[in-house]
VOGU-3710 file (C-alpha; in Angstrom, 3 decimals, decimal comma):
1> mteidndltf> 79,128/113,929/106,109  76,930/114,057/103,088  76,578/117,168/101,000  74,086/117,519/98,150  74,781/120,207/95,331  72,194/119,973/92,459  72,300/116,599/91,149  75,608/115,583/92,775  76,119/114,014/96,054  79,327/114,382/97,898
11> rrleetdieq> 80,230/111,852/100,445  82,997/109,456/101,658  83,097/105,960/100,133  81,376/103,071/102,132  81,875/99,389/101,864  79,130/98,995/99,184  81,023/101,458/97,124  84,466/99,797/97,006  83,712/97,382/94,106  82,739/100,369/91,784
21> yigilkdffg> 85,846/102,390/93,079  88,201/99,392/92,162  86,683/99,137/88,762  87,288/102,889/88,038  91,011/102,444/89,127  91,506/99,421/86,943  89,756/101,132/83,898  91,947/104,096/84,213  95,284/102,682/85,525  95,250/99,250/84,213
31> qnyygsdikf> 94,399/95,871/85,763  97,733/95,621/87,814  97,392/98,997/89,521  98,520/98,545/93,131  95,987/101,083/94,439  93,120/98,761/93,408  94,212/95,898/95,727  91,241/95,475/98,228  93,912/94,455/101,063  95,721/97,693/100,527
41> iewqyknsvf> 92,702/99,840/100,324  91,501/98,491/103,662  94,903/99,102/105,256  95,373/102,554/103,861  91,944/104,115/103,817  89,975/102,496/106,361  92,371/101,224/109,164  95,109/103,936/109,192  96,265/105,262/112,520  94,240/108,569/112,014
51> qkenegysil> 91,088/107,008/110,746  88,131/107,359/113,214  85,922/104,447/113,825  82,758/104,009/111,675  83,909/106,783/109,290  84,038/104,721/106,192  87,011/105,250/103,835  89,011/108,334/103,529  87,949/108,567/99,905  85,621/111,408/98,992
61> aafkgnqima> 83,499/110,995/95,941  81,029/112,854/93,864  78,107/110,628/93,000  75,258/111,042/90,335  72,748/108,706/91,608  74,704/105,623/92,646  77,398/106,226/90,018  80,772/107,613/91,135  81,786/110,646/88,970  85,018/111,619/90,505
71> idaylpwkfy> 87,128/110,661/93,576  89,741/112,054/95,921  91,533/109,350/97,972  93,516/111,015/100,926  95,098/110,042/104,254  94,011/111,903/107,432  97,081/113,003/109,283  98,529/115,268/111,867  101,235/117,916/111,710  102,972/119,741/114,466
81> cdgkehsalw> 104,155/123,317/114,190  106,306/124,658/116,883  104,828/121,605/118,835  101,277/122,417/118,411  99,061/119,918/116,853  97,203/120,667/113,446  94,745/118,682/111,425  96,329/117,695/108,167  95,984/115,236/105,160  98,066/113,837/102,364
91> diewlnnski> 96,239/113,868/99,112  96,967/110,468/97,353  95,116/110,831/94,148  92,159/112,561/92,576  90,422/111,370/89,505  87,584/112,792/87,432  85,789/109,814/85,825  83,036/112,126/84,398  82,798/114,795/81,728  81,928/117,294/84,308
101> kglgrrlvkk> 84,637/119,876/83,866  86,429/120,770/87,148  84,859/118,161/89,275  88,155/116,672/90,348  89,190/119,985/91,459  86,075/120,579/93,420  86,867/117,448/95,480  90,374/118,968/96,256  88,912/122,173/97,343  86,434/120,199/99,758
111> vndsveiycg> 89,264/118,077/101,313  91,481/121,025/101,534  88,963/123,110/103,365  88,533/120,296/105,849  91,960/120,553/107,317  94,682/123,175/108,407  97,388/121,543/106,346  97,039/120,106/102,789  99,933/118,222/101,161  100,789/115,680/98,669
121> ygynsyslka> 103,510/113,939/96,741  103,763/113,279/92,895  101,656/116,121/91,227  101,801/115,499/87,506  101,134/117,878/84,539  97,329/117,487/85,005  97,115/118,441/88,607  99,831/121,020/88,359  97,619/123,625/86,637  94,972/122,941/89,263
131> yqdmnfslnd> 97,239/123,557/92,242  98,623/126,649/90,463  95,114/128,026/90,021  94,460/127,522/93,679  97,711/129,223/94,758  99,155/126,086/96,454  102,801/125,918/97,105  104,998/123,668/94,957  108,424/122,113/95,264  109,551/120,495/92,232
141> eierkiafld> 112,300/118,371/93,871  112,621/117,565/97,579  116,062/116,693/99,153  117,264/113,284/98,294  120,413/111,936/99,854  122,345/108,930/98,349  125,111/106,676/99,173  127,198/104,327/96,961  128,082/101,153/98,915  129,752/98,968/96,200
151> eekcltlfsn> 131,934/100,359/93,701  131,846/97,543/91,042  128,048/97,039/91,160  127,153/100,654/91,445  129,364/101,338/88,260  127,600/98,419/86,527  124,246/99,728/87,578  124,564/103,580/87,260  127,600/104,290/84,941  126,605/106,300/81,881
161> gqnevfiksn> 130,236/107,491/80,651  129,980/110,695/82,626  129,801/109,843/86,252  132,478/107,047/86,902  134,908/109,350/88,730  132,054/110,710/90,984  130,839/107,230/91,947  134,452/105,886/92,569  135,269/108,782/94,751  132,153/108,495/97,000
171> ivkdhqksfv> 132,218/104,859/97,896  131,022/104,259/101,422  132,895/101,309/103,193  131,472/99,183/105,996  131,831/101,101/109,305  131,571/97,869/111,152  129,235/99,198/113,892  126,659/97,436/115,736  122,975/97,699/114,982  119,762/96,328/116,451
181> lhtsietise> 116,735/95,079/114,519  113,301/95,759/116,187  110,411/93,684/115,262  107,938/95,320/117,730  107,260/98,838/119,078  107,509/97,191/122,530  111,449/97,406/122,286  111,289/101,095/121,023  111,686/104,085/123,180  109,568/107,087/122,128
191> rywidllnnt> 112,316/109,309/122,755  112,893/109,677/118,897  109,588/111,303/118,503  109,824/113,590/121,526  113,320/114,702/120,159  111,889/115,256/116,525  109,267/117,496/117,934  111,585/119,566/119,958  114,147/119,927/117,040  112,018/120,647/114,033
201> kvtsykgldy> 109,722/123,461/113,504  107,279/121,444/111,368  106,908/117,561/111,506  104,635/115,098/110,388  103,278/112,746/113,136  105,769/109,900/113,769  104,602/108,430/117,140  104,739/104,730/118,030  101,214/103,876/116,837  102,252/105,418/113,490
211> lqwrffdhpy> 105,309/103,055/113,455  102,887/100,108/114,216  100,326/100,992/111,388  102,807/102,154/108,755  105,429/99,583/109,033  104,619/96,543/111,238  101,150/96,193/109,928  101,800/96,903/106,223  99,838/94,125/104,406  102,675/93,771/101,789
221> lkyhvissdp> 106,031/95,336/102,186  108,583/94,217/104,668  110,439/97,078/106,524  113,505/96,719/108,795  113,390/99,104/111,839  116,841/99,514/113,172  118,843/101,406/116,037  122,125/101,380/117,532  120,991/100,148/120,914  118,463/97,693/122,227
231> aaesgiavlr> 115,803/100,276/123,490  116,435/102,508/120,527  117,438/105,216/122,912  119,556/107,034/120,323  116,875/107,058/117,634  115,548/104,730/114,904  115,552/104,271/111,021  113,293/102,475/108,869  114,574/100,723/105,725  113,016/98,815/102,872
241> ietvkhsthk> 115,149/96,561/100,678  114,248/96,126/97,048  115,918/94,194/94,200  116,441/96,085/91,028  114,146/94,580/88,256  115,897/92,424/85,816  119,048/92,333/88,089  120,204/90,833/91,678  121,349/94,175/92,810  119,819/95,389/96,097
251> iarivdlmpl> 118,886/98,976/97,028  117,902/100,356/100,452  115,156/102,940/100,664  115,665/104,768/103,979  112,004/105,760/104,398  112,275/107,366/107,928  115,234/108,629/109,863  114,850/109,930/113,347  118,004/109,981/115,429  118,218/111,839/118,654
261> kgheqtllda> 120,155/115,098/118,445  123,968/114,189/118,869  123,457/110,834/117,826  123,037/111,337/114,179  126,408/109,715/113,045  125,926/106,836/115,426  122,628/105,796/113,751  124,031/106,447/110,271  126,920/104,137/110,909  124,376/101,484/112,032
271> iitfchqndv> 122,511/101,894/108,751  125,735/101,541/106,742  126,797/98,382/108,542  123,155/96,932/108,055  123,285/97,732/104,516  126,797/96,061/103,848  125,714/92,948/105,830  122,575/92,636/103,630  124,589/93,173/100,292  122,749/96,404/99,630
281> ifadfycisy> 124,882/98,490/96,962  123,126/101,909/97,079  120,956/103,589/99,592  118,827/106,837/99,352  116,798/108,950/101,785  114,151/111,561/100,845  113,179/114,607/103,064  111,410/117,808/102,359  113,756/119,969/104,336  117,289/120,188/103,068
291> tvaericpep> 118,508/121,697/106,332  116,864/118,895/108,495  118,283/116,262/106,105  121,848/117,847/106,386  121,542/117,362/110,280  120,099/113,906/110,448  121,784/112,334/107,388  125,256/114,012/107,185  128,400/112,709/105,127  129,012/110,260/103,544
301> fisirnhrqy> 125,482/110,600/102,161  125,344/113,043/99,267  122,713/115,802/98,790  120,831/116,144/95,671  122,611/119,557/95,200  125,761/117,498/94,652  124,499/114,516/92,758  121,804/115,864/90,513  124,048/116,318/87,493  125,239/112,794/87,594
311> dipmlfqple> 121,846/111,306/86,626  121,412/108,819/89,374  117,942/107,180/88,930  115,305/107,079/91,590  113,177/104,340/90,025  114,249/100,836/90,187  111,171/98,740/89,065  112,672/98,681/86,390  115,570/100,991/86,445  114,356/104,292/84,974
321> lrerrsinfv> 115,913/107,612/84,582  113,459/110,632/84,309  114,039/114,311/84,295  113,412/114,716/87,891  115,842/113,290/90,396  113,466/113,430/93,448  109,859/113,446/94,441  107,826/116,695/94,064  105,619/118,091/96,820  102,561/120,211/97,165
331> lnnntdtpfc> 101,568/122,290/100,126  98,664/124,604/101,356  99,152/125,920/104,811  95,904/127,144/106,294  97,187/127,626/109,739  98,162/131,079/111,438  101,929/129,829/111,662  103,851/130,707/108,607  106,634/128,149/107,419  108,412/127,140/104,297
341> fddiyatkad> 109,353/123,735/102,687  112,816/123,888/104,456  110,949/123,775/107,964  109,306/120,546/107,217  110,307/117,046/108,253  108,335/114,596/106,102  109,903/111,726/104,278  109,139/108,901/101,660  107,258/106,947/104,299  104,665/109,706/104,408
351> sdqdvylnad> 101,632/109,630/102,082  101,970/106,405/99,955  105,168/107,345/98,199  106,910/104,125/99,304  105,223/101,643/97,266  106,996/98,687/95,354  105,797/99,847/92,130  105,442/97,268/89,239  105,753/99,403/86,225  103,981/96,783/84,012
361> yktvll> 100,803/98,574/84,783  100,072/101,609/82,665  97,546/104,341/82,544  95,254/103,336/79,758  93,087/106,425/79,372  95,726/109,061/79,093
//
């Protein structure tokens, strides 16, 4: 849909606009910015599981003539509240490339008005004020569960003179349980999704077609989809292993975790064994809901409420400690169903939070 407002035209990007869009991103973020890769752009904004055919890219832009003045890149999505489907989106990034004050915010308002649930990760000091002015709900740190799997290597990586006892007292040994690796959705029962719908008040969509697009079709990242049985009847977990920059230490990011109710510990045991067999020394899992995370990712994983003071980094490319120990989250609920952050199952796999960032790129215009 195209909208004209005085000398500005608002519409989604088409194929002929992508070269200009990539140039804007590189000018702003630097030449190595992951989001300016054409293969990634096609996968994320044109071929996602929720993208409708012949709709162009899910990037709304403000044009003055043929020149892009501002952009808002987002992912159309679905959320379920008490089992009822609602239109939604994950806002990925919005950028005002002009001197027109408030133009980026106008794009945010437009995409927000197009759906029932607006959400996003990773707001910064620039977008914070805009979200506050629009009365969006803000969560500074979502739940982050962690597990130390190798004492010597975790001490080498994380020790700061204050947390040695904490790390040593929370080492998770290999449970030596069985696990199954799935390389296709053909071997995965959809019971995990039915169970998630039945046991969470609010959940991001996680059906089999989502698994195919998000993990098996990803153009660059390798994911491991594991379960404790051949048909994944007890649920699934999705992990990505990364090596800490300037080291040989391996970290597992559990980006989705969907056990059937009553099988939480069984799936967690499979994850722990998989990690040990792949020389992973540390694992983490992010979830918006603390209560849901406590159920699906119980001990020996440790809540952010119990590890925040021990300064465990969440960035590993390179290892970097920031003030926040987890991801932040913004929400605007336009439905008739009231809910809070603690009701929501959404994870690091949602939006584009799970990217293997090379921190060599930098924002050059800030």
